[in-house]
C-alpha positions in Angstrom: -52.8 14.9 -84.2 -53.8 15.6 -80.6 -56.7 18.0 -80.3 -55.7 21.0 -78.2 -57.8 22.0 -75.3 -60.2 24.9 -75.8 -59.2 28.1 -74.1 -61.7 30.4 -72.5 -61.0 34.0 -71.7 -62.3 35.7 -68.6 -61.0 39.3 -68.4 -57.2 39.1 -68.2 -57.2 35.3 -67.4 -57.5 32.2 -69.6 -59.3 29.0 -68.5 -58.6 25.6 -69.9 -60.2 22.2 -69.2 -58.0 19.2 -68.6 -60.2 16.1 -68.6 -58.9 13.1 -66.7 -61.6 10.7 -67.7 -65.1 10.4 -69.4 -67.5 7.8 -68.0 -70.5 6.6 -70.0 -73.1 4.0 -69.1 -74.0 5.6 -65.8 -77.6 4.5 -64.8 -79.6 7.6 -64.1 -81.8 5.9 -61.6 -78.7 5.1 -59.5 -77.1 8.5 -60.1 -80.2 10.3 -59.0 -81.6 7.9 -56.4 -85.2 8.3 -55.4 -85.9 11.2 -57.8 -85.1 10.0 -61.3 -88.2 10.1 -63.5 -87.9 8.0 -66.7 -90.4 10.2 -68.5 -88.0 13.1 -68.2 -86.0 12.1 -71.3 -88.9 12.1 -73.6 -90.5 15.2 -72.1 -87.3 17.2 -72.5 -85.7 15.7 -75.6 -85.8 19.1 -77.4 -84.4 21.0 -74.4 -80.9 19.4 -74.2 -78.1 18.9 -76.6 -76.4 15.6 -77.7 -73.6 14.3 -75.6 -75.5 14.1 -72.3 -76.5 10.5 -72.6 -75.2 7.5 -74.6 -77.1 5.3 -77.1 -78.7 3.4 -74.2 -80.0 6.5 -72.5 -77.4 6.2 -69.8 -75.6 9.3 -68.4 -72.2 10.5 -69.6 -70.1 12.3 -67.0 -66.5 13.5 -66.8 -63.8 14.2 -64.2 -61.2 16.9 -64.6 -59.3 20.0 -63.7 -59.6 23.6 -64.7 -56.4 25.5 -65.4 -56.5 29.3 -64.8 -53.6 31.4 -66.0 -53.2 35.0 -65.0 -50.4 37.4 -66.1 -48.7 36.4 -62.8 -49.8 32.9 -61.8 -50.8 29.4 -62.9 -53.6 28.0 -60.9 -55.4 24.6 -60.9 -58.9 24.2 -59.6 -59.4 20.7 -58.3 -57.1 17.9 -59.2 -59.3 14.9 -60.3 -58.8 11.4 -59.1 -55.1 10.5 -59.4 -53.1 7.4 -60.3 -52.3 4.4 -58.1 -54.7 5.3 -55.3 -55.6 2.6 -52.8 -59.4 2.8 -52.7 -60.7 -0.6 -51.7 -64.2 0.7 -51.2 -64.2 2.5 -54.5 -62.7 0.1 -57.0 -63.8 2.0 -60.1 -61.5 4.8 -59.3 -58.7 2.8 -57.7 -55.2 2.0 -59.2 -55.7 4.2 -62.2 -52.9 4.7 -64.8 -54.1 7.7 -66.8 -52.1 10.3 -68.8 -53.3 13.2 -66.7 -49.9 14.9 -66.4 -49.3 14.5 -70.1 -52.6 16.3 -70.7 -51.6 19.1 -68.4 -48.4 19.4 -70.5 -50.6 19.7 -73.6 -52.5 22.5 -71.9 -49.1 24.3 -71.3 -48.7 23.3 -67.7 -45.6 21.8 -66.1 -46.2 20.6 -62.5 -43.2 22.7 -61.3 -44.9 25.9 -62.7 -48.1 25.6 -60.7 -48.4 28.4 -58.1 -51.7 27.5 -56.5 -54.1 24.6 -56.3 -57.6 25.6 -55.2 -59.7 22.8 -54.0 -63.5 23.2 -53.8 -63.8 20.3 -51.4 -61.9 17.1 -50.5 -63.8 14.3 -52.2 -61.9 11.5 -54.0 -62.3 12.9 -57.5 -61.2 16.4 -56.7 -57.9 15.9 -54.7 -56.3 12.8 -56.2 -53.5 14.5 -58.2 -52.5 16.6 -55.1 -50.0 13.7 -54.7 -48.3 11.1 -56.7 -46.6 7.8 -55.7 -42.8 7.9 -55.7 -40.8 5.0 -54.4 -43.8 3.9 -52.3 -44.4 7.3 -50.8 -47.1 9.9 -51.5 -45.4 13.2 -52.4 -46.8 16.5 -53.7 -47.4 16.5 -57.4 -47.0 20.2 -57.7 -43.9 20.9 -55.6 -43.9 24.7 -55.7 -47.7 25.2 -55.2 -49.7 26.3 -52.3 -52.8 24.1 -51.8 -55.8 26.1 -50.7 -59.1 24.5 -49.4 -62.0 25.0 -46.9 -61.0 24.3 -43.3 -64.3 22.7 -42.6 -63.5 20.0 -45.2 -60.2 19.3 -43.5 -61.8 19.1 -40.1 -64.5 16.7 -41.3 -62.5 14.4 -43.5 -59.7 14.0 -41.0 -62.2 13.0 -38.3 -63.8 9.7 -37.4 -67.2 11.0 -38.4 -66.2 10.9 -42.1 -64.8 7.3 -41.9 -68.0 5.4 -41.9 -70.0 3.4 -44.4 -72.0 6.4 -45.6 -68.7 7.9 -46.8 -67.1 4.8 -48.2 -66.4 6.4 -51.6 -64.0 8.7 -49.8 -62.3 6.0 -47.7 -58.5 6.5 -47.6 -58.6 9.7 -49.7 -57.6 12.1 -46.9 -54.6 9.9 -45.9 -53.2 9.5 -49.5 -54.2 12.8 -51.2 -54.5 15.5 -48.5 -52.5 14.6 -45.4 -49.1 14.4 -47.3 -49.5 18.1 -48.5 -50.4 19.2 -45.0 -47.4 17.5 -43.5 -45.2 19.1 -46.2 -46.4 22.5 -45.0 -47.9 23.4 -48.4 -51.5 24.2 -47.4 -53.6 27.2 -46.6 -57.2 27.0 -45.5 -60.3 29.1 -46.1 -62.7 29.8 -43.2 -66.3 28.7 -43.2 -67.5 32.1 -44.3 -65.4 32.0 -47.5 -63.6 35.0 -48.8 -61.4 36.6 -51.4 -58.1 35.1 -52.7 -55.5 36.6 -55.0 -57.8 39.6 -55.7 -59.7 37.7 -58.5 -61.1 34.7 -56.7 -63.8 34.5 -54.1 -64.6 31.3 -52.2 -68.3 31.1 -51.7 -69.9 28.5 -49.3 -72.1 26.1 -51.2 -72.4 23.2 -48.8 -74.6 20.1 -49.1 -72.8 17.9 -51.6 -70.1 17.8 -48.9 -70.0 19.4 -45.5 -67.9 22.5 -46.4 -67.9 22.6 -50.2 -67.2 26.0 -51.7 -67.7 27.3 -55.2 -65.1 29.7 -56.6 -66.0 32.9 -58.4 -63.5 34.3 -60.9 -63.7 38.1 -61.5 -61.3 39.7 -64.0 -61.9 43.0 -65.6 -65.7 43.3 -66.1 -66.1 39.6 -66.7 -67.0 36.7 -64.4 -67.2 33.0 -64.2 -68.2 30.5 -61.5 -66.5 27.2 -60.8 -69.4 25.3 -59.3 -67.7 22.3 -57.8 -70.3 19.5 -57.3 -73.3 21.8 -56.9 -74.4 19.9 -60.0 -73.0 16.7 -61.5 -75.0 16.7 -64.8 -76.8 19.2 -66.9 -80.1 17.5 -66.2 -79.9 19.1 -62.7 -80.1 22.5 -64.3 -83.6 21.6 -65.4 -84.3 19.7 -62.2 -82.4 21.4 -59.4 -84.4 19.3 -56.9 -82.5 16.2 -58.0 -79.5 15.3 -55.8 -76.8 12.9 -57.0 -76.0 9.8 -55.1 -72.8 11.5 -53.8 -74.6 14.4 -52.1 -74.0 13.9 -48.3 -76.4 16.5 -47.0 -79.3 16.5 -49.4 -81.5 19.4 -48.2 -78.5 21.8 -48.1 -77.3 20.6 -51.5 -80.6 21.6 -53.1 -80.4 25.1 -51.5 -76.9 25.6 -52.8 -77.8 24.4 -56.3 -80.7 26.7 -56.5 -78.6 29.6 -55.3 -76.1 29.0 -58.1 -78.7 28.7 -60.8 -80.4 31.9 -59.7 -77.0 33.7 -59.6 -75.8 32.8 -63.1 -79.1 32.5 -65.0 -79.5 35.0 -67.9 -76.2 36.6 -67.1 -72.9 36.5 -69.0 -71.3 34.3 -66.4 -69.6 31.2 -67.6 -70.3 28.2 -65.5 -67.3 25.8 -65.3 -68.5 22.4 -64.1 -66.5 19.5 -62.8 -68.5 16.6 -64.1 -70.5 17.8 -67.1 -69.6 16.0 -70.3 -68.6 17.7 -73.6 -66.8 21.0 -72.9 -68.0 21.1 -69.3 -68.5 24.8 -69.7 -71.6 26.8 -70.6 -74.3 29.3 -69.7 -77.7 29.0 -67.9 -80.8 30.6 -69.1 -84.4 30.8 -67.7 -87.3 29.1 -69.3 -90.7 29.7 -67.8 -90.4 28.3 -64.3 -87.2 26.3 -65.0 -83.6 26.7 -66.2 -81.8 25.5 -69.4 -78.2 24.6 -70.1 -76.2 25.7 -73.1 -72.7 24.3 -73.8 -70.0 26.6 -75.2 
């Protein structure tokens, strides 16, 4: 029997994780270049739960989407990697054939029923299911949705500045996964200052991982959650917010945004919905002396 996704409640909304893939065997010294300290595992073995590393002390990460349902709307936050993508400079994520749409169905979501797709930023593993390949053409996967994302991301990833070796992981992503929805007239952009959306969401600028990344706060009733995008890729960064992942394009700003998020949610009843954490991908942050700790829920 298929295990049904866990449903979280935030005020009058429900939030469900749809995981596209789980990746193990990720070398931490590569994922956290220049900052990884091998002694960290032994020194902190009592501070983190199982499921963060594999039997070889390699990282476990995931890629997925959050489904938010309100009494009026069905909303997706980020759309993972996508199938059939032509990514010659990122072969590990290219030409996938994963049952993502079937998993959405299991979470109670038909593509035609999605009203909004909120994109925190425009990296390869956050926009892929914006489109699907039909008869050799990229078409919107969610035909009745409005796709909403930061304008600064569009300006950058459509420019020559983003098409260089430093951004090779994102090569061809804009053309296959973003431009088709723009040409279809299905997009709306958020200015660099962020702002409110649908009364319950707030786009909050948290740049660094990418040039215009935004986190998304969900406020419903007297409850709150934060979709942190790629402020953090792994729970180890809760304990070590000075560590950037290999995918952070603007390192100093990434650290500033990460510390802001941790200070904002620590010791408060705010669920943090991550993009890449393993296990449930959801949890709370608490303070511990001069550091922070992560707790899965």
